[in-house]
SEFIZA-3560 file (N, C-alpha, C; in Angstrom, 3 decimals):
REM SEFIZA-3560
<numar><xx>102.886</xx><yy>115.220</yy><zz>126.105</zz><atom>N</atom></numar>
<numar><xx>103.377</xx><yy>114.227</yy><zz>125.180</zz><atom>CA</atom></numar>
<numar><xx>104.274</xx><yy>113.202</yy><zz>125.890</zz><atom>C</atom></numar>
<numar><xx>105.068</xx><yy>113.684</yy><zz>126.811</zz><atom>N</atom></numar>
<numar><xx>105.946</xx><yy>112.782</yy><zz>127.553</zz><atom>CA</atom></numar>
<numar><xx>105.125</xx><yy>111.810</yy><zz>128.399</zz><atom>C</atom></numar>
<numar><xx>104.020</xx><yy>112.304</yy><zz>128.957</zz><atom>N</atom></numar>
<numar><xx>103.168</xx><yy>111.431</yy><zz>129.767</zz><atom>CA</atom></numar>
<numar><xx>102.567</xx><yy>110.321</yy><zz>128.913</zz><atom>C</atom></numar>
<numar><xx>102.188</xx><yy>110.647</yy><zz>127.674</zz><atom>N</atom></numar>
<numar><xx>101.646</xx><yy>109.626</yy><zz>126.771</zz><atom>CA</atom></numar>
<numar><xx>102.699</xx><yy>108.571</yy><zz>126.446</zz><atom>C</atom></numar>
<numar><xx>103.931</xx><yy>109.014</yy><zz>126.217</zz><atom>N</atom></numar>
<numar><xx>105.004</xx><yy>108.052</yy><zz>125.927</zz><atom>CA</atom></numar>
<numar><xx>105.254</xx><yy>107.124</yy><zz>127.113</zz><atom>C</atom></numar>
<numar><xx>105.293</xx><yy>107.697</yy><zz>128.325</zz><atom>N</atom></numar>
<numar><xx>105.512</xx><yy>106.858</yy><zz>129.503</zz><atom>CA</atom></numar>
<numar><xx>104.337</xx><yy>105.925</yy><zz>129.753</zz><atom>C</atom></numar>
<numar><xx>103.124</xx><yy>106.439</yy><zz>129.600</zz><atom>N</atom></numar>
<numar><xx>101.944</xx><yy>105.591</yy><zz>129.806</zz><atom>CA</atom></numar>
<numar><xx>101.918</xx><yy>104.459</yy><zz>128.796</zz><atom>C</atom></numar>
<numar><xx>102.223</xx><yy>104.772</yy><zz>127.542</zz><atom>N</atom></numar>
<numar><xx>102.252</xx><yy>103.737</yy><zz>126.513</zz><atom>CA</atom></numar>
<numar><xx>103.337</xx><yy>102.710</yy><zz>126.750</zz><atom>C</atom></numar>
<numar><xx>104.487</xx><yy>103.168</yy><zz>127.195</zz><atom>N</atom></numar>
<numar><xx>105.585</xx><yy>102.240</yy><zz>127.486</zz><atom>CA</atom></numar>
<numar><xx>105.232</xx><yy>101.320</yy><zz>128.648</zz><atom>C</atom></numar>
<numar><xx>104.631</xx><yy>101.888</yy><zz>129.695</zz><atom>N</atom></numar>
<numar><xx>104.234</xx><yy>101.058</yy><zz>130.844</zz><atom>CA</atom></numar>
<numar><xx>103.128</xx><yy>100.077</yy><zz>130.456</zz><atom>C</atom></numar>
<numar><xx>102.152</xx><yy>100.555</yy><zz>129.701</zz><atom>N</atom></numar>
<numar><xx>101.081</xx><yy>99.670</yy><zz>129.239</zz><atom>CA</atom></numar>
<numar><xx>101.653</xx><yy>98.565</yy><zz>128.357</zz><atom>C</atom></numar>
<numar><xx>102.561</xx><yy>98.929</yy><zz>127.458</zz><atom>N</atom></numar>
<numar><xx>103.202</xx><yy>97.937</yy><zz>126.601</zz><atom>CA</atom></numar>
<numar><xx>103.996</xx><yy>96.909</yy><zz>127.392</zz><atom>C</atom></numar>
<numar><xx>104.660</xx><yy>97.354</yy><zz>128.449</zz><atom>N</atom></numar>
<numar><xx>105.436</xx><yy>96.422</yy><zz>129.286</zz><atom>CA</atom></numar>
<numar><xx>104.520</xx><yy>95.427</yy><zz>129.981</zz><atom>C</atom></numar>
<numar><xx>103.384</xx><yy>95.908</yy><zz>130.485</zz><atom>N</atom></numar>
<numar><xx>102.449</xx><yy>95.014</yy><zz>131.184</zz><atom>CA</atom></numar>
<numar><xx>101.814</xx><yy>94.028</yy><zz>130.202</zz><atom>C</atom></numar>
<numar><xx>101.310</xx><yy>94.540</yy><zz>129.082</zz><atom>N</atom></numar>
<numar><xx>100.694</xx><yy>93.658</yy><zz>128.080</zz><atom>CA</atom></numar>
<numar><xx>101.733</xx><yy>92.691</yy><zz>127.528</zz><atom>C</atom></numar>
<numar><xx>102.938</xx><yy>93.187</yy><zz>127.284</zz><atom>N</atom></numar>
<numar><xx>104.008</xx><yy>92.337</yy><zz>126.788</zz><atom>CA</atom></numar>
<numar><xx>104.391</xx><yy>91.233</yy><zz>127.752</zz><atom>C</atom></numar>
<numar><xx>104.367</xx><yy>91.538</yy><zz>129.048</zz><atom>N</atom></numar>
<numar><xx>104.679</xx><yy>90.519</yy><zz>130.055</zz><atom>CA</atom></numar>
<numar><xx>103.670</xx><yy>89.378</yy><zz>129.989</zz><atom>C</atom></numar>
<numar><xx>102.382</xx><yy>89.732</yy><zz>129.930</zz><atom>N</atom></numar>
<numar><xx>101.365</xx><yy>88.687</yy><zz>129.883</zz><atom>CA</atom></numar>
<numar><xx>101.399</xx><yy>87.924</yy><zz>128.550</zz><atom>C</atom></numar>
<numar><xx>101.724</xx><yy>88.616</yy><zz>127.473</zz><atom>N</atom></numar>
<numar><xx>101.860</xx><yy>87.943</yy><zz>126.182</zz><atom>CA</atom></numar>
<numar><xx>103.061</xx><yy>86.992</yy><zz>126.209</zz><atom>C</atom></numar>
<numar><xx>104.156</xx><yy>87.433</yy><zz>126.831</zz><atom>N</atom></numar>
<numar><xx>105.337</xx><yy>86.570</yy><zz>126.945</zz><atom>CA</atom></numar>
<numar><xx>105.027</xx><yy>85.330</yy><zz>127.785</zz><atom>C</atom></numar>
<numar><xx>104.261</xx><yy>85.515</yy><zz>128.862</zz><atom>N</atom></numar>
<numar><xx>103.851</xx><yy>84.353</yy><zz>129.661</zz><atom>CA</atom></numar>
<numar><xx>103.022</xx><yy>83.380</yy><zz>128.834</zz><atom>C</atom></numar>
<numar><xx>102.141</xx><yy>83.913</yy><zz>127.999</zz><atom>N</atom></numar>
<numar><xx>101.316</xx><yy>83.054</yy><zz>127.140</zz><atom>CA</atom></numar>
<numar><xx>102.180</xx><yy>82.299</yy><zz>126.146</zz><atom>C</atom></numar>
<numar><xx>103.193</xx><yy>82.964</yy><zz>125.590</zz><atom>N</atom></numar>
<numar><xx>104.115</xx><yy>82.288</yy><zz>124.667</zz><atom>CA</atom></numar>
<numar><xx>104.841</xx><yy>81.164</yy><zz>125.396</zz><atom>C</atom></numar>
<numar><xx>105.320</xx><yy>81.437</yy><zz>126.600</zz><atom>N</atom></numar>
<numar><xx>106.023</xx><yy>80.408</yy><zz>127.369</zz><atom>CA</atom></numar>
<numar><xx>105.115</xx><yy>79.225</yy><zz>127.702</zz><atom>C</atom></numar>
<numar><xx>103.893</xx><yy>79.517</yy><zz>128.154</zz><atom>N</atom></numar>
<numar><xx>102.973</xx><yy>78.440</yy><zz>128.537</zz><atom>CA</atom></numar>
<numar><xx>102.573</xx><yy>77.591</yy><zz>127.342</zz><atom>C</atom></numar>
<numar><xx>102.396</xx><yy>78.212</yy><zz>126.202</zz><atom>N</atom></numar>
<numar><xx>101.918</xx><yy>77.454</yy><zz>125.053</zz><atom>CA</atom></numar>
<numar><xx>103.023</xx><yy>76.631</yy><zz>124.387</zz><atom>C</atom></numar>
<numar><xx>104.289</xx><yy>77.045</yy><zz>124.557</zz><atom>N</atom></numar>
<numar><xx>105.370</xx><yy>76.357</yy><zz>123.843</zz><atom>CA</atom></numar>
<numar><xx>106.267</xx><yy>75.502</yy><zz>124.722</zz><atom>C</atom></numar>
<numar><xx>106.349</xx><yy>75.794</yy><zz>126.011</zz><atom>N</atom></numar>
<numar><xx>107.254</xx><yy>75.026</yy><zz>126.873</zz><atom>CA</atom></numar>
<numar><xx>106.748</xx><yy>73.606</yy><zz>127.067</zz><atom>C</atom></numar>
<numar><xx>107.658</xx><yy>72.666</yy><zz>127.028</zz><atom>N</atom></numar>
<numar><xx>107.308</xx><yy>71.280</yy><zz>127.274</zz><atom>CA</atom></numar>
<numar><xx>106.765</xx><yy>70.544</yy><zz>126.057</zz><atom>C</atom></numar>
<numar><xx>106.590</xx><yy>71.250</yy><zz>124.951</zz><atom>N</atom></numar>
<numar><xx>106.114</xx><yy>70.562</yy><zz>123.744</zz><atom>CA</atom></numar>
<numar><xx>107.294</xx><yy>69.864</yy><zz>123.082</zz><atom>C</atom></numar>
<numar><xx>107.085</xx><yy>68.651</yy><zz>122.642</zz><atom>N</atom></numar>
<numar><xx>108.197</xx><yy>67.919</yy><zz>122.023</zz><atom>CA</atom></numar>
<numar><xx>108.626</xx><yy>68.570</yy><zz>120.713</zz><atom>C</atom></numar>
<numar><xx>109.929</xx><yy>68.592</yy><zz>120.494</zz><atom>N</atom></numar>
<numar><xx>110.479</xx><yy>69.119</yy><zz>119.258</zz><atom>CA</atom></numar>
<numar><xx>110.759</xx><yy>70.613</yy><zz>119.280</zz><atom>C</atom></numar>
<numar><xx>110.404</xx><yy>71.306</yy><zz>120.369</zz><atom>N</atom></numar>
<numar><xx>110.662</xx><yy>72.741</yy><zz>120.461</zz><atom>CA</atom></numar>
<numar><xx>111.800</xx><yy>72.996</yy><zz>121.434</zz><atom>C</atom></numar>
<numar><xx>112.743</xx><yy>73.805</yy><zz>121.021</zz><atom>N</atom></numar>
<numar><xx>113.908</xx><yy>74.119</yy><zz>121.845</zz><atom>CA</atom></numar>
<numar><xx>113.509</xx><yy>75.107</yy><zz>122.948</zz><atom>C</atom></numar>
<numar><xx>113.715</xx><yy>74.748</yy><zz>124.222</zz><atom>N</atom></numar>
<numar><xx>113.316</xx><yy>75.648</yy><zz>125.314</zz><atom>CA</atom></numar>
<numar><xx>114.054</xx><yy>76.993</yy><zz>125.287</zz><atom>C</atom></numar>
<numar><xx>115.319</xx><yy>76.986</yy><zz>124.866</zz><atom>N</atom></numar>
<numar><xx>116.079</xx><yy>78.243</yy><zz>124.806</zz><atom>CA</atom></numar>
<numar><xx>115.466</xx><yy>79.174</yy><zz>123.760</zz><atom>C</atom></numar>
<numar><xx>115.081</xx><yy>78.622</yy><zz>122.630</zz><atom>N</atom></numar>
<numar><xx>114.451</xx><yy>79.431</yy><zz>121.576</zz><atom>CA</atom></numar>
<numar><xx>113.095</xx><yy>79.958</yy><zz>122.052</zz><atom>C</atom></numar>
<numar><xx>112.367</xx><yy>79.158</yy><zz>122.793</zz><atom>N</atom></numar>
<numar><xx>111.073</xx><yy>79.591</yy><zz>123.325</zz><atom>CA</atom></numar>
<numar><xx>111.250</xx><yy>80.753</yy><zz>124.295</zz><atom>C</atom></numar>
<numar><xx>112.238</xx><yy>80.664</yy><zz>125.178</zz><atom>N</atom></numar>
<numar><xx>112.507</xx><yy>81.761</yy><zz>126.118</zz><atom>CA</atom></numar>
<numar><xx>112.935</xx><yy>83.014</yy><zz>125.353</zz><atom>C</atom></numar>
<numar><xx>113.763</xx><yy>82.841</yy><zz>124.344</zz><atom>N</atom></numar>
<numar><xx>114.204</xx><yy>83.967</yy><zz>123.519</zz><atom>CA</atom></numar>
<numar><xx>113.016</xx><yy>84.637</yy><zz>122.827</zz><atom>C</atom></numar>
<numar><xx>112.071</xx><yy>83.836</yy><zz>122.335</zz><atom>N</atom></numar>
<numar><xx>110.878</xx><yy>84.394</yy><zz>121.704</zz><atom>CA</atom></numar>
<numar><xx>110.025</xx><yy>85.158</yy><zz>122.714</zz><atom>C</atom></numar>
<numar><xx>109.931</xx><yy>84.661</yy><zz>123.923</zz><atom>N</atom></numar>
<numar><xx>109.164</xx><yy>85.353</yy><zz>124.963</zz><atom>CA</atom></numar>
<numar><xx>109.832</xx><yy>86.682</yy><zz>125.328</zz><atom>C</atom></numar>
<numar><xx>111.147</xx><yy>86.697</yy><zz>125.413</zz><atom>N</atom></numar>
<numar><xx>111.868</xx><yy>87.941</yy><zz>125.715</zz><atom>CA</atom></numar>
<numar><xx>111.655</xx><yy>88.965</yy><zz>124.599</zz><atom>C</atom></numar>
<numar><xx>111.730</xx><yy>88.517</yy><zz>123.353</zz><atom>N</atom></numar>
<numar><xx>111.493</xx><yy>89.415</yy><zz>122.216</zz><atom>CA</atom></numar>
<numar><xx>110.056</xx><yy>89.931</yy><zz>122.216</zz><atom>C</atom></numar>
<numar><xx>109.113</xx><yy>89.077</yy><zz>122.566</zz><atom>N</atom></numar>
<numar><xx>107.708</xx><yy>89.501</yy><zz>122.636</zz><atom>CA</atom></numar>
<numar><xx>107.550</xx><yy>90.624</yy><zz>123.644</zz><atom>C</atom></numar>
<numar><xx>108.108</xx><yy>90.440</yy><zz>124.827</zz><atom>N</atom></numar>
<numar><xx>108.020</xx><yy>91.468</yy><zz>125.864</zz><atom>CA</atom></numar>
<numar><xx>108.739</xx><yy>92.745</yy><zz>125.422</zz><atom>C</atom></numar>
<numar><xx>109.909</xx><yy>92.604</yy><zz>124.845</zz><atom>N</atom></numar>
<numar><xx>110.680</xx><yy>93.776</yy><zz>124.420</zz><atom>CA</atom></numar>
<numar><xx>109.984</xx><yy>94.591</yy><zz>123.347</zz><atom>C</atom></numar>
<numar><xx>109.412</xx><yy>93.916</yy><zz>122.370</zz><atom>N</atom></numar>
<numar><xx>108.727</xx><yy>94.642</yy><zz>121.293</zz><atom>CA</atom></numar>
<numar><xx>107.460</xx><yy>95.323</yy><zz>121.784</zz><atom>C</atom></numar>
<numar><xx>106.713</xx><yy>94.654</yy><zz>122.673</zz><atom>N</atom></numar>
<numar><xx>105.530</xx><yy>95.293</yy><zz>123.255</zz><atom>CA</atom></numar>
<numar><xx>105.935</xx><yy>96.529</yy><zz>124.046</zz><atom>C</atom></numar>
<numar><xx>107.036</xx><yy>96.443</yy><zz>124.793</zz><atom>N</atom></numar>
<numar><xx>107.503</xx><yy>97.588</yy><zz>125.576</zz><atom>CA</atom></numar>
<numar><xx>107.952</xx><yy>98.715</yy><zz>124.662</zz><atom>C</atom></numar>
<numar><xx>108.680</xx><yy>98.376</yy><zz>123.608</zz><atom>N</atom></numar>
<numar><xx>109.198</xx><yy>99.376</yy><zz>122.682</zz><atom>CA</atom></numar>
<numar><xx>108.092</xx><yy>100.098</yy><zz>121.925</zz><atom>C</atom></numar>
<numar><xx>107.104</xx><yy>99.348</yy><zz>121.444</zz><atom>N</atom></numar>
<numar><xx>106.049</xx><yy>99.938</yy><zz>120.624</zz><atom>CA</atom></numar>
<numar><xx>104.760</xx><yy>100.198</yy><zz>121.395</zz><atom>C</atom></numar>
<numar><xx>104.792</xx><yy>100.134</yy><zz>122.719</zz><atom>N</atom></numar>
<numar><xx>103.596</xx><yy>100.338</yy><zz>123.524</zz><atom>CA</atom></numar>
<numar><xx>102.974</xx><yy>101.708</yy><zz>123.336</zz><atom>C</atom></numar>
<numar><xx>103.790</xx><yy>102.759</yy><zz>123.279</zz><atom>N</atom></numar>
<numar><xx>103.255</xx><yy>104.112</yy><zz>123.106</zz><atom>CA</atom></numar>
<numar><xx>102.595</xx><yy>104.252</yy><zz>121.736</zz><atom>C</atom></numar>
<numar><xx>103.184</xx><yy>103.641</yy><zz>120.735</zz><atom>N</atom></numar>
<numar><xx>102.636</xx><yy>103.667</yy><zz>119.374</zz><atom>CA</atom></numar>
<numar><xx>101.267</xx><yy>102.984</yy><zz>119.342</zz><atom>C</atom></numar>
<numar><xx>101.178</xx><yy>101.827</yy><zz>119.969</zz><atom>N</atom></numar>
<numar><xx>99.912</xx><yy>101.083</yy><zz>120.015</zz><atom>CA</atom></numar>
<numar><xx>98.861</xx><yy>101.857</yy><zz>120.813</zz><atom>C</atom></numar>
<numar><xx>99.248</xx><yy>102.419</yy><zz>121.952</zz><atom>N</atom></numar>
<numar><xx>98.311</xx><yy>103.188</yy><zz>122.776</zz><atom>CA</atom></numar>
<numar><xx>97.764</xx><yy>104.385</yy><zz>121.999</zz><atom>C</atom></numar>
<numar><xx>98.614</xx><yy>105.065</yy><zz>121.251</zz><atom>N</atom></numar>
<numar><xx>98.166</xx><yy>106.208</yy><zz>120.452</zz><atom>CA</atom></numar>
<numar><xx>97.112</xx><yy>105.779</yy><zz>119.436</zz><atom>C</atom></numar>
<numar><xx>97.341</xx><yy>104.662</yy><zz>118.768</zz><atom>N</atom></numar>
<numar><xx>96.361</xx><yy>104.211</yy><zz>117.780</zz><atom>CA</atom></numar>
<numar><xx>95.073</xx><yy>103.706</yy><zz>118.431</zz><atom>C</atom></numar>
<numar><xx>95.158</xx><yy>103.137</yy><zz>119.633</zz><atom>N</atom></numar>
<numar><xx>93.930</xx><yy>102.757</yy><zz>120.354</zz><atom>CA</atom></numar>
<numar><xx>93.113</xx><yy>103.996</yy><zz>120.692</zz><atom>C</atom></numar>
<numar><xx>93.780</xx><yy>105.040</yy><zz>121.166</zz><atom>N</atom></numar>
<numar><xx>93.077</xx><yy>106.277</yy><zz>121.506</zz><atom>CA</atom></numar>
<numar><xx>92.459</xx><yy>106.895</yy><zz>120.260</zz><atom>C</atom></numar>
<numar><xx>93.225</xx><yy>106.984</yy><zz>119.176</zz><atom>N</atom></numar>
<numar><xx>92.681</xx><yy>107.530</yy><zz>117.924</zz><atom>CA</atom></numar>
<numar><xx>91.526</xx><yy>106.685</yy><zz>117.412</zz><atom>C</atom></numar>
<numar><xx>91.635</xx><yy>105.376</yy><zz>117.534</zz><atom>N</atom></numar>
<numar><xx>90.555</xx><yy>104.488</yy><zz>117.108</zz><atom>CA</atom></numar>
<numar><xx>89.293</xx><yy>104.701</yy><zz>117.914</zz><atom>C</atom></numar>
<numar><xx>89.439</xx><yy>104.882</yy><zz>119.222</zz><atom>N</atom></numar>
<numar><xx>88.267</xx><yy>105.144</yy><zz>120.064</zz><atom>CA</atom></numar>
<numar><xx>87.608</xx><yy>106.475</yy><zz>119.714</zz><atom>C</atom></numar>
<numar><xx>88.424</xx><yy>107.486</yy><zz>119.428</zz><atom>N</atom></numar>
<numar><xx>87.870</xx><yy>108.786</yy><zz>119.040</zz><atom>CA</atom></numar>
<numar><xx>87.118</xx><yy>108.664</yy><zz>117.720</zz><atom>C</atom></numar>
<numar><xx>87.736</xx><yy>108.017</yy><zz>116.733</zz><atom>N</atom></numar>
<numar><xx>87.071</xx><yy>107.845</yy><zz>115.431</zz><atom>CA</atom></numar>
<numar><xx>85.813</xx><yy>106.990</yy><zz>115.563</zz><atom>C</atom></numar>
<numar><xx>85.851</xx><yy>105.977</yy><zz>116.394</zz><atom>N</atom></numar>
<numar><xx>84.684</xx><yy>105.136</yy><zz>116.619</zz><atom>CA</atom></numar>
<numar><xx>83.544</xx><yy>105.948</yy><zz>117.232</zz><atom>C</atom></numar>
<numar><xx>83.859</xx><yy>106.775</yy><zz>118.216</zz><atom>N</atom></numar>
<numar><xx>82.852</xx><yy>107.618</yy><zz>118.842</zz><atom>CA</atom></numar>
<numar><xx>82.241</xx><yy>108.607</yy><zz>117.858</zz><atom>C</atom></numar>
<numar><xx>83.083</xx><yy>109.199</yy><zz>117.015</zz><atom>N</atom></numar>
<numar><xx>82.583</xx><yy>110.139</yy><zz>116.009</zz><atom>CA</atom></numar>
<numar><xx>81.684</xx><yy>109.424</yy><zz>115.015</zz><atom>C</atom></numar>
<numar><xx>82.090</xx><yy>108.250</yy><zz>114.565</zz><atom>N</atom></numar>
<numar><xx>81.272</xx><yy>107.525</yy><zz>113.572</zz><atom>CA</atom></numar>
<numar><xx>79.947</xx><yy>107.078</yy><zz>114.179</zz><atom>C</atom></numar>
<numar><xx>79.957</xx><yy>106.682</yy><zz>115.443</zz><atom>N</atom></numar>
<numar><xx>78.706</xx><yy>106.309</yy><zz>116.110</zz><atom>CA</atom></numar>
<numar><xx>77.772</xx><yy>107.508</yy><zz>116.247</zz><atom>C</atom></numar>
<numar><xx>78.356</xx><yy>108.652</yy><zz>116.581</zz><atom>N</atom></numar>
<numar><xx>77.564</xx><yy>109.873</yy><zz>116.739</zz><atom>CA</atom></numar>
<numar><xx>76.965</xx><yy>110.291</yy><zz>115.395</zz><atom>C</atom></numar>
<numar><xx>77.735</xx><yy>110.187</yy><zz>114.349</zz><atom>N</atom></numar>
<numar><xx>77.224</xx><yy>110.544</yy><zz>113.016</zz><atom>CA</atom></numar>
<numar><xx>76.130</xx><yy>109.586</yy><zz>112.566</zz><atom>C</atom></numar>
<numar><xx>76.311</xx><yy>108.298</yy><zz>112.836</zz><atom>N</atom></numar>
<numar><xx>75.289</xx><yy>107.329</yy><zz>112.446</zz><atom>CA</atom></numar>
<numar><xx>74.003</xx><yy>107.511</yy><zz>113.240</zz><atom>C</atom></numar>
<numar><xx>74.096</xx><yy>107.798</yy><zz>114.514</zz><atom>N</atom></numar>
<numar><xx>72.888</xx><yy>107.996</yy><zz>115.309</zz><atom>CA</atom></numar>
<numar><xx>72.194</xx><yy>109.297</yy><zz>114.916</zz><atom>C</atom></numar>
<numar><xx>72.938</xx><yy>110.289</yy><zz>114.469</zz><atom>N</atom></numar>
<numar><xx>72.357</xx><yy>111.540</yy><zz>114.014</zz><atom>CA</atom></numar>
<numar><xx>71.582</xx><yy>111.379</yy><zz>112.708</zz><atom>C</atom></numar>
<numar><xx>72.068</xx><yy>110.497</yy><zz>111.850</zz><atom>N</atom></numar>
<numar><xx>71.390</xx><yy>110.238</yy><zz>110.574</zz><atom>CA</atom></numar>
<numar><xx>70.086</xx><yy>109.465</yy><zz>110.773</zz><atom>C</atom></numar>
<numar><xx>70.084</xx><yy>108.560</yy><zz>111.745</zz><atom>N</atom></numar>
<numar><xx>68.893</xx><yy>107.742</yy><zz>111.994</zz><atom>CA</atom></numar>
<numar><xx>67.739</xx><yy>108.560</yy><zz>112.550</zz><atom>C</atom></numar>
<numar><xx>68.034</xx><yy>109.638</yy><zz>113.255</zz><atom>N</atom></numar>
<numar><xx>66.978</xx><yy>110.452</yy><zz>113.849</zz><atom>CA</atom></numar>
<numar><xx>66.308</xx><yy>111.369</yy><zz>112.845</zz><atom>C</atom></numar>
<numar><xx>67.010</xx><yy>111.689</yy><zz>111.763</zz><atom>N</atom></numar>
<numar><xx>66.469</xx><yy>112.654</yy><zz>110.779</zz><atom>CA</atom></numar>
<numar><xx>65.471</xx><yy>112.046</yy><zz>109.850</zz><atom>C</atom></numar>
//
């Protein structure tokens, strides 16, 4: 369980970093937007992804398992 939490946190940090970069690139230099607020939003984006990374990773894994089961059930019905 601890390994899942660490893996999710690390994955969240990496995804959050790239999401924060996207926020910075899309908002910096646009007229009417405060650069300090944009940086603050990017920091919050990275922080929230890092904080909830394990939660998101768990749901991705559960989603993949459920998807695999539903595909297997559907292919089993088509053969009968």
